[in-house]
VEXROKOL-727374 format. One line per 4 residues: number of its first residue (from 1); for each residue x, y, z of C-alpha. Coordinates in steps of 0.02 Angstrom, whole numbers. Layout:
N
NUM> X:Y:Z ~ ...
***
This chain:
628
1> -662:-4704:-3782 ~ -662:-4670:-3594 ~ -803:-4743:-3490 ~ -921:-4601:-3439
5> -1040:-4706:-3336 ~ -1070:-4650:-3155 ~ -956:-4716:-3021 ~ -1019:-4887:-2961
9> -1040:-4824:-2783 ~ -1142:-4669:-2827 ~ -1305:-4741:-2761 ~ -1220:-4801:-2601
13> -1138:-4631:-2577 ~ -1306:-4544:-2601 ~ -1385:-4661:-2473 ~ -1249:-4621:-2348
17> -1267:-4435:-2379 ~ -1456:-4447:-2359 ~ -1435:-4543:-2195 ~ -1319:-4407:-2130
21> -1445:-4272:-2176 ~ -1588:-4366:-2091 ~ -1479:-4387:-1935 ~ -1462:-4197:-1922
25> -1286:-4209:-1993 ~ -1227:-4326:-1855 ~ -1108:-4444:-1945 ~ -1095:-4567:-1800
29> -1284:-4584:-1787 ~ -1307:-4601:-1975 ~ -1166:-4726:-2004 ~ -1152:-4837:-1850
33> -1008:-4959:-1851 ~ -1039:-5135:-1789 ~ -925:-5280:-1832 ~ -841:-5212:-1987
37> -780:-5051:-2062 ~ -858:-4960:-2207 ~ -773:-4973:-2375 ~ -762:-4803:-2457
41> -658:-4708:-2581 ~ -530:-4594:-2501 ~ -624:-4444:-2571 ~ -787:-4491:-2485
45> -700:-4542:-2325 ~ -616:-4370:-2319 ~ -783:-4281:-2343 ~ -862:-4385:-2205
49> -713:-4357:-2092 ~ -724:-4169:-2116 ~ -912:-4177:-2084 ~ -873:-4248:-1912
53> -777:-4086:-1880 ~ -922:-3978:-1942 ~ -850:-3938:-2115 ~ -1001:-3914:-2227
57> -947:-3771:-2342 ~ -821:-3788:-2484 ~ -752:-3645:-2587 ~ -693:-3727:-2746
61> -612:-3709:-2916 ~ -614:-3884:-2988 ~ -477:-3944:-3103 ~ -393:-4101:-3166
65> -331:-4136:-2991 ~ -502:-4142:-2909 ~ -625:-4232:-3023 ~ -652:-4380:-2905
69> -669:-4270:-2752 ~ -784:-4157:-2852 ~ -899:-4302:-2893 ~ -918:-4347:-2709
73> -955:-4166:-2667 ~ -1086:-4161:-2807 ~ -1176:-4309:-2730 ~ -1168:-4243:-2553
77> -1226:-4069:-2605 ~ -1372:-4143:-2701 ~ -1427:-4226:-2539 ~ -1414:-4062:-2443
81> -1270:-4114:-2331 ~ -1139:-3990:-2389 ~ -1132:-3837:-2501 ~ -1004:-3795:-2634
85> -971:-3616:-2690 ~ -882:-3613:-2856 ~ -765:-3464:-2875 ~ -666:-3379:-3013
89> -502:-3345:-2926 ~ -405:-3446:-2799 ~ -348:-3295:-2697 ~ -528:-3235:-2690
93> -593:-3401:-2625 ~ -454:-3414:-2496 ~ -505:-3242:-2430 ~ -690:-3288:-2435
97> -656:-3446:-2335 ~ -551:-3348:-2209 ~ -690:-3220:-2187 ~ -821:-3358:-2169
101> -722:-3438:-2027 ~ -683:-3268:-1950 ~ -860:-3195:-1954 ~ -967:-3350:-1928
105> -848:-3462:-1826 ~ -878:-3606:-1946 ~ -740:-3708:-2028 ~ -735:-3710:-2219
109> -624:-3797:-2345 ~ -541:-3728:-2501 ~ -519:-3843:-2651 ~ -403:-3823:-2800
113> -262:-3916:-2886 ~ -76:-3897:-2870 ~ 11:-3783:-2994 ~ -39:-3600:-3021
117> -206:-3626:-2933 ~ -127:-3703:-2779 ~ 5:-3567:-2771 ~ -128:-3432:-2780
121> -237:-3513:-2647 ~ -81:-3537:-2541 ~ -40:-3352:-2559 ~ -216:-3309:-2502
125> -196:-3424:-2352 ~ -71:-3299:-2281 ~ -219:-3195:-2221 ~ -285:-3343:-2121
129> -114:-3383:-2050 ~ -78:-3202:-2001 ~ -246:-3178:-1914 ~ -255:-3348:-1829
133> -402:-3414:-1930 ~ -427:-3601:-1957 ~ -464:-3655:-2136 ~ -437:-3820:-2226
137> -349:-3811:-2396 ~ -366:-3968:-2503 ~ -257:-3975:-2659 ~ -264:-4110:-2792
141> -83:-4170:-2795 ~ 28:-4263:-2919 ~ 6:-4451:-2932 ~ 111:-4564:-2823
145> 152:-4692:-2957 ~ 296:-4596:-3033 ~ 238:-4630:-3212 ~ 310:-4465:-3270
149> 288:-4281:-3237 ~ 111:-4234:-3192 ~ 46:-4074:-3271 ~ 68:-3926:-3153
153> 184:-4013:-3030 ~ 349:-3926:-2995 ~ 457:-3999:-3136 ~ 604:-4068:-3038
157> 653:-4245:-2990 ~ 596:-4233:-2810 ~ 450:-4311:-2719 ~ 304:-4213:-2649
161> 368:-4037:-2682 ~ 199:-3953:-2658 ~ 179:-4039:-2490 ~ 345:-3962:-2439
165> 291:-3790:-2496 ~ 127:-3800:-2400 ~ 219:-3862:-2246 ~ 315:-3698:-2248
169> 153:-3598:-2260 ~ 65:-3687:-2118 ~ 41:-3869:-2069 ~ 25:-3998:-2206
173> -13:-4182:-2234 ~ 3:-4283:-2395 ~ -119:-4428:-2412 ~ 7:-4533:-2506
177> -65:-4680:-2411 ~ -257:-4674:-2398 ~ -257:-4771:-2233 ~ -169:-4622:-2152
181> -330:-4520:-2163 ~ -369:-4535:-1977 ~ -200:-4462:-1930 ~ -221:-4325:-2061
185> -388:-4275:-1986 ~ -319:-4279:-1810 ~ -176:-4163:-1856 ~ -295:-4056:-1956
189> -415:-4018:-1814 ~ -269:-3986:-1695 ~ -213:-3847:-1814 ~ -376:-3778:-1882
193> -463:-3779:-1712 ~ -314:-3730:-1605 ~ -383:-3628:-1459 ~ -248:-3492:-1464
197> -163:-3493:-1632 ~ -265:-3577:-1768 ~ -211:-3572:-1949 ~ -230:-3654:-2118
201> -205:-3842:-2134 ~ -157:-3908:-2306 ~ -213:-4081:-2363 ~ -120:-4141:-2517
205> -235:-4265:-2605 ~ -146:-4360:-2744 ~ -249:-4386:-2901 ~ -230:-4575:-2899
209> -266:-4603:-2714 ~ -432:-4508:-2718 ~ -534:-4652:-2797 ~ -444:-4791:-2702
213> -564:-4889:-2592 ~ -515:-4919:-2412 ~ -593:-4989:-2255 ~ -623:-4854:-2126
217> -693:-4852:-1951 ~ -793:-4690:-1945 ~ -809:-4698:-1756 ~ -622:-4670:-1739
221> -619:-4513:-1847 ~ -588:-4362:-1735 ~ -722:-4233:-1702 ~ -683:-4047:-1691
225> -539:-4018:-1571 ~ -596:-3943:-1407 ~ -486:-3905:-1257 ~ -544:-3837:-1090
229> -492:-3662:-1039 ~ -333:-3668:-937 ~ -250:-3544:-818 ~ -94:-3549:-709
233> -101:-3632:-541 ~ -38:-3534:-391 ~ 145:-3502:-423 ~ 287:-3380:-402
237> 240:-3305:-571 ~ 61:-3275:-514 ~ 125:-3195:-354 ~ 246:-3093:-459
241> 101:-3031:-567 ~ 9:-2972:-410 ~ 164:-2878:-353 ~ 183:-2805:-528
245> 6:-2734:-523 ~ 26:-2664:-347 ~ 194:-2583:-384 ~ 195:-2495:-552
249> 104:-2328:-567 ~ 106:-2303:-756 ~ 40:-2468:-822 ~ -32:-2480:-997
253> -126:-2630:-1064 ~ -96:-2679:-1246 ~ -251:-2773:-1306 ~ -202:-2874:-1459
257> -312:-2967:-1581 ~ -324:-3114:-1462 ~ -432:-3011:-1344 ~ -579:-2998:-1463
261> -667:-3151:-1391 ~ -623:-3098:-1213 ~ -677:-2916:-1212 ~ -789:-2935:-1060
265> -644:-2996:-954 ~ -525:-2866:-1025 ~ -646:-2724:-988 ~ -669:-2784:-808
269> -481:-2806:-785 ~ -440:-2631:-851 ~ -574:-2553:-740 ~ -520:-2647:-584
273> -335:-2605:-599 ~ -367:-2431:-669 ~ -253:-2449:-821 ~ -274:-2367:-992
277> -290:-2486:-1140 ~ -201:-2471:-1307 ~ -288:-2559:-1451 ~ -219:-2644:-1605
281> -295:-2615:-1778 ~ -382:-2783:-1760 ~ -450:-2757:-1584 ~ -558:-2602:-1606
285> -716:-2625:-1503 ~ -633:-2724:-1363 ~ -666:-2565:-1264 ~ -807:-2450:-1319
289> -750:-2299:-1417 ~ -796:-2178:-1278 ~ -729:-2280:-1132 ~ -613:-2161:-1037
293> -484:-2301:-1026 ~ -483:-2328:-1215 ~ -328:-2244:-1284 ~ -367:-2306:-1460
297> -241:-2381:-1581 ~ -55:-2371:-1546 ~ 92:-2407:-1659 ~ 176:-2342:-1815
301> 4:-2284:-1878 ~ -71:-2257:-1708 ~ -156:-2111:-1623 ~ -103:-1965:-1513
305> -172:-2048:-1357 ~ -123:-2227:-1399 ~ 57:-2181:-1434 ~ 66:-2065:-1282
309> 20:-2214:-1172 ~ 148:-2323:-1260 ~ 289:-2197:-1244 ~ 258:-2151:-1061
313> 209:-2315:-979 ~ 337:-2384:-858 ~ 261:-2558:-866 ~ 156:-2647:-997
317> 26:-2785:-989 ~ 21:-2876:-1156 ~ -141:-2973:-1182 ~ -169:-3080:-1336
321> -38:-2987:-1437 ~ 101:-3057:-1546 ~ 210:-2901:-1546 ~ 190:-2856:-1730
325> 322:-2732:-1789 ~ 197:-2596:-1833 ~ 100:-2621:-1672 ~ 252:-2595:-1560
329> 352:-2478:-1674 ~ 481:-2613:-1715 ~ 516:-2644:-1531 ~ 541:-2464:-1476
333> 360:-2419:-1439 ~ 383:-2432:-1250 ~ 546:-2337:-1218 ~ 512:-2309:-1032
337> 443:-2482:-992 ~ 547:-2584:-871 ~ 439:-2738:-853 ~ 305:-2838:-944
341> 161:-2946:-887 ~ 107:-3055:-1033 ~ -57:-3152:-1042 ~ -63:-3266:-1194
345> -100:-3446:-1239 ~ 44:-3456:-1362 ~ 211:-3487:-1276 ~ 315:-3405:-1412
349> 214:-3244:-1403 ~ 210:-3254:-1214 ~ 399:-3235:-1205 ~ 424:-3109:-1345
353> 484:-2968:-1230 ~ 626:-2965:-1104 ~ 592:-2946:-918 ~ 425:-3033:-935
357> 312:-3118:-810 ~ 216:-3242:-918 ~ 43:-3308:-875 ~ -2:-3437:-1008
361> -177:-3495:-1045 ~ -352:-3439:-1092 ~ -363:-3249:-1074 ~ -527:-3246:-978
365> -475:-3389:-864 ~ -306:-3307:-826 ~ -387:-3139:-789 ~ -513:-3220:-671
369> -373:-3308:-575 ~ -269:-3149:-569 ~ -413:-3039:-507 ~ -454:-3168:-374
373> -274:-3160:-313 ~ -275:-2970:-315 ~ -433:-2951:-213 ~ -476:-2770:-173
377> -294:-2714:-172 ~ -274:-2691:-359 ~ -156:-2543:-360 ~ -282:-2435:-453
381> -255:-2288:-335 ~ -72:-2280:-388 ~ -127:-2238:-565 ~ -245:-2090:-536
385> -123:-1960:-604 ~ -77:-2075:-749 ~ -260:-2097:-798 ~ -284:-1908:-792
389> -135:-1879:-909 ~ -197:-2012:-1029 ~ -374:-1940:-1026 ~ -305:-1770:-1079
393> -218:-1851:-1227 ~ -377:-1945:-1272 ~ -471:-1780:-1279 ~ -334:-1710:-1391
397> -352:-1861:-1504 ~ -542:-1847:-1511 ~ -529:-1664:-1560 ~ -397:-1703:-1691
401> -500:-1846:-1763 ~ -659:-1742:-1765 ~ -574:-1603:-1863 ~ -516:-1724:-1996
405> -671:-1830:-2017 ~ -775:-1671:-2034 ~ -653:-1583:-2151 ~ -727:-1490:-2299
409> -693:-1558:-2475 ~ -526:-1506:-2548 ~ -482:-1461:-2726 ~ -392:-1609:-2804
413> -272:-1603:-2952 ~ -332:-1768:-3026 ~ -519:-1740:-3007 ~ -505:-1555:-3051
417> -632:-1508:-2920 ~ -660:-1517:-2730 ~ -683:-1695:-2667 ~ -697:-1774:-2494
421> -540:-1816:-2399 ~ -514:-2000:-2366 ~ -541:-1990:-2176 ~ -702:-1892:-2203
425> -768:-2014:-2333 ~ -720:-2166:-2229 ~ -807:-2090:-2078 ~ -968:-2065:-2176
429> -969:-2246:-2232 ~ -913:-2313:-2062 ~ -1049:-2215:-1972 ~ -1177:-2280:-2096
433> -1116:-2459:-2069 ~ -1139:-2441:-1882 ~ -1313:-2368:-1908 ~ -1371:-2517:-2013
437> -1269:-2645:-1910 ~ -1162:-2694:-2059 ~ -993:-2781:-2046 ~ -848:-2673:-2103
441> -714:-2766:-2203 ~ -556:-2664:-2233 ~ -427:-2689:-2369 ~ -242:-2655:-2351
445> -168:-2485:-2390 ~ -213:-2306:-2349 ~ -398:-2348:-2332 ~ -354:-2474:-2197
449> -231:-2360:-2106 ~ -355:-2216:-2100 ~ -496:-2337:-2063 ~ -434:-2410:-1899
453> -399:-2234:-1837 ~ -573:-2173:-1888 ~ -693:-2314:-1840 ~ -797:-2292:-1683
457> -839:-2470:-1631 ~ -935:-2516:-1474 ~ -898:-2703:-1478 ~ -774:-2822:-1561
461> -805:-2891:-1735 ~ -895:-2738:-1800 ~ -736:-2715:-1903 ~ -631:-2848:-1988
465> -468:-2771:-2047 ~ -341:-2885:-2127 ~ -187:-2807:-2047 ~ -103:-2974:-2018
469> -43:-2996:-2197 ~ -106:-2828:-2266 ~ -178:-2922:-2414 ~ -242:-2807:-2552
473> -407:-2873:-2619 ~ -465:-2954:-2457 ~ -616:-2847:-2419 ~ -713:-2872:-2580
477> -679:-3058:-2578 ~ -737:-3067:-2397 ~ -913:-3019:-2450 ~ -931:-3193:-2525
481> -923:-3266:-2350 ~ -1106:-3222:-2322 ~ -1171:-3318:-2473 ~ -1316:-3436:-2434
485> -1308:-3396:-2248 ~ -1480:-3402:-2168 ~ -1431:-3263:-2048 ~ -1295:-3186:-2153
489> -1229:-3016:-2102 ~ -1234:-2870:-2223 ~ -1054:-2826:-2263 ~ -972:-2667:-2329
493> -802:-2685:-2410 ~ -692:-2531:-2384 ~ -566:-2537:-2525 ~ -452:-2424:-2623
497> -441:-2419:-2812 ~ -277:-2517:-2808 ~ -340:-2651:-2689 ~ -503:-2672:-2783
501> -415:-2706:-2948 ~ -309:-2840:-2864 ~ -465:-2949:-2852 ~ -625:-2884:-2935
505> -700:-3058:-2963 ~ -826:-3026:-2825 ~ -927:-2925:-2952 ~ -970:-3088:-3038
509> -966:-3212:-2894 ~ -1076:-3105:-2783 ~ -1213:-3105:-2915 ~ -1190:-3290:-2950
513> -1212:-3335:-2766 ~ -1341:-3205:-2716 ~ -1231:-3101:-2600 ~ -1309:-2945:-2527
517> -1176:-2817:-2482 ~ -1084:-2660:-2536 ~ -914:-2611:-2603 ~ -862:-2436:-2551
521> -722:-2394:-2672 ~ -614:-2247:-2617 ~ -523:-2188:-2772 ~ -371:-2075:-2762
525> -281:-2148:-2913 ~ -129:-2198:-2814 ~ -54:-2311:-2679 ~ -71:-2172:-2552
529> 1:-2267:-2403 ~ 165:-2297:-2495 ~ 164:-2123:-2572 ~ 154:-2050:-2397
533> 295:-2162:-2335 ~ 407:-2115:-2480 ~ 375:-1930:-2454 ~ 402:-1941:-2266
537> 568:-2031:-2289 ~ 642:-1961:-2449 ~ 535:-1811:-2495 ~ 483:-1884:-2662
541> 349:-2005:-2721 ~ 403:-2136:-2848 ~ 295:-2246:-2960 ~ 148:-2257:-2841
545> 16:-2170:-2946 ~ -57:-2195:-3119 ~ -122:-2091:-3263 ~ -262:-2206:-3322
549> -439:-2150:-3280 ~ -558:-2294:-3242 ~ -746:-2276:-3241 ~ -781:-2398:-3099
553> -967:-2364:-3107 ~ -972:-2416:-3290 ~ -859:-2564:-3253 ~ -971:-2629:-3113
557> -1130:-2588:-3209 ~ -1068:-2700:-3350 ~ -1096:-2850:-3235 ~ -1280:-2895:-3239
561> -1352:-2891:-3063 ~ -1232:-2763:-2987 ~ -1299:-2592:-2940 ~ -1163:-2462:-2973
565> -1174:-2284:-2905 ~ -1067:-2129:-2897 ~ -1040:-2073:-2718 ~ -1041:-1887:-2753
569> -927:-1752:-2686 ~ -1000:-1706:-2516 ~ -1052:-1793:-2355 ~ -1235:-1762:-2393
573> -1223:-1836:-2568 ~ -1128:-1988:-2506 ~ -1250:-2021:-2364 ~ -1397:-2020:-2486
577> -1306:-2138:-2606 ~ -1265:-2259:-2464 ~ -1449:-2270:-2420 ~ -1492:-2311:-2601
581> -1352:-2440:-2614 ~ -1401:-2525:-2451 ~ -1583:-2539:-2507 ~ -1531:-2643:-2658
585> -1560:-2830:-2643 ~ -1391:-2884:-2708 ~ -1215:-2818:-2728 ~ -1193:-2631:-2746
589> -1035:-2531:-2783 ~ -1014:-2349:-2732 ~ -872:-2256:-2816 ~ -803:-2119:-2703
593> -673:-1997:-2774 ~ -557:-1942:-2632 ~ -420:-1812:-2615 ~ -235:-1852:-2630
597> -111:-1717:-2587 ~ -4:-1639:-2452 ~ -138:-1545:-2355 ~ -120:-1613:-2176
601> -307:-1606:-2143 ~ -326:-1747:-2271 ~ -239:-1880:-2166 ~ -243:-1952:-1991
605> -55:-1938:-1966 ~ 75:-2060:-1899 ~ 138:-2056:-1720 ~ 263:-2197:-1705
609> 420:-2267:-1784 ~ 454:-2413:-1898 ~ 611:-2506:-1949 ~ 603:-2466:-2135
613> 694:-2355:-2259 ~ 804:-2217:-2194 ~ 728:-2234:-2020 ~ 820:-2399:-1992
617> 979:-2333:-1913 ~ 885:-2227:-1786 ~ 760:-2363:-1742 ~ 893:-2496:-1720
621> 997:-2380:-1612 ~ 847:-2344:-1501 ~ 805:-2530:-1495 ~ 969:-2564:-1405
625> 917:-2444:-1267 ~ 751:-2529:-1228 ~ 730:-2626:-1066 ~ 601:-2750:-1128
***
């Protein structure tokens, strides 16, 4: 019979955890090193090492590959040093961890084992990678002794296959040798806390190395990576940027997702040089919605004003953007642009376009240096006519948007009665979210595409839209990020029926962990974004709808602790239901039937191009004619 007695170092581990808690979570103060190193298991040393980097929250699904690590976490949680949120789906917990890092700027860790669980968590990590969010992923890996196939390893005669897979997804380190922990942690913080392009870092933790005891010097474990803001010194490129700004009359600024933490500098820069700003889906709020320089979103699902600025600019300033295909219409979004000024910390993104003057570094620091070089001669007077033309298109867009978000309910073939259009319903919920200062989490699909055209944000991070990977099921899972937070933000998940069913586990986990938030479920019984694309390209929809009615209110109500409501069929009904749902001290779900059909008032439209389907030949032909 196996020995079930506690690990011999449990009391010592508890004492160390208690000392860390009493030292206000300062590991170096709690565990001073004098003449000799501490002797710890690799599992405990890893937890302490991550504590030095501020990692106190773990999203976990424990399995055979994590029993030793799980025991250490049990002890440290019991002493109040860390917290562990047990989840029911690996994709869900990867999304929750991503949202936690994104919303609260804290670094979490995800725990599972290799095999199906690791593959699912790895798939979910794509959202973190695509949006530049730092998250640790710790996977219990196969043993290093080679005693035979380990359950759930990739069954082939090759060493460390999961470590190779994770290395393709992000950056990865296998703790085959426990003494390599310091280097693992150093590489980890360089990735997870990268100042310009953070991402997931995968730690492969073999089952048999977890309980191995090693001598460690805690003082040499790295703290959270921090680099000072950098900007170019005086150079020909800086002088070239000044000439660029004083020469070109029709300059447009593209504010990518990297501008969200630099919106003050971007607003001042746009105002000083008198240039209109085109937003990305992830940078709404960088300029206020009503700012006359805000042209709103541009791209393949852009806006009238955003795409007008893209198509007519003769020069472009890219700031914090990685040139995503849908954001720049597969490279043909700026057909009249002859030159680019790019401000970005990432060198690869800095040089994405041809004919570019690149200014690498921290966005705010670079803008400050550039404005100092410009002085009062910013070239803004050259752009007076250009601003007037863009303002006219912004007014056209505002009128267009207003007509659609205030559209009357339309008769729908599925619902057999008039129901709200999706833009109108999204606008009701978005306006309510702004009124109660709730975070808006958007799922992929038609809800997301309509959403970033509809939202009226006044500052960054009112909306979190997972456009990087377009991961269906993200928004509901993201609500779990606020669990146990002392100052947690109320979140509203904007999701379609298809996205919600990709990951409905939040119904259970939200109740388990006391989440207060709302799921706004927009139900049109189809994948409307793909339906629209098929019809636009080939005139026919194919296999993007279903014939199975689902009573989502009954489904959610079946989970004890969830308040489930029907959203009604009018703006007034929906507004009243939202008030009731928001008043509930827990998770609420509001089911909102929405119209699906070919009435143009029911959609926000598309104003760009994209290198897909039968558009490919035209887009690639036009790509050859671009100058940047």
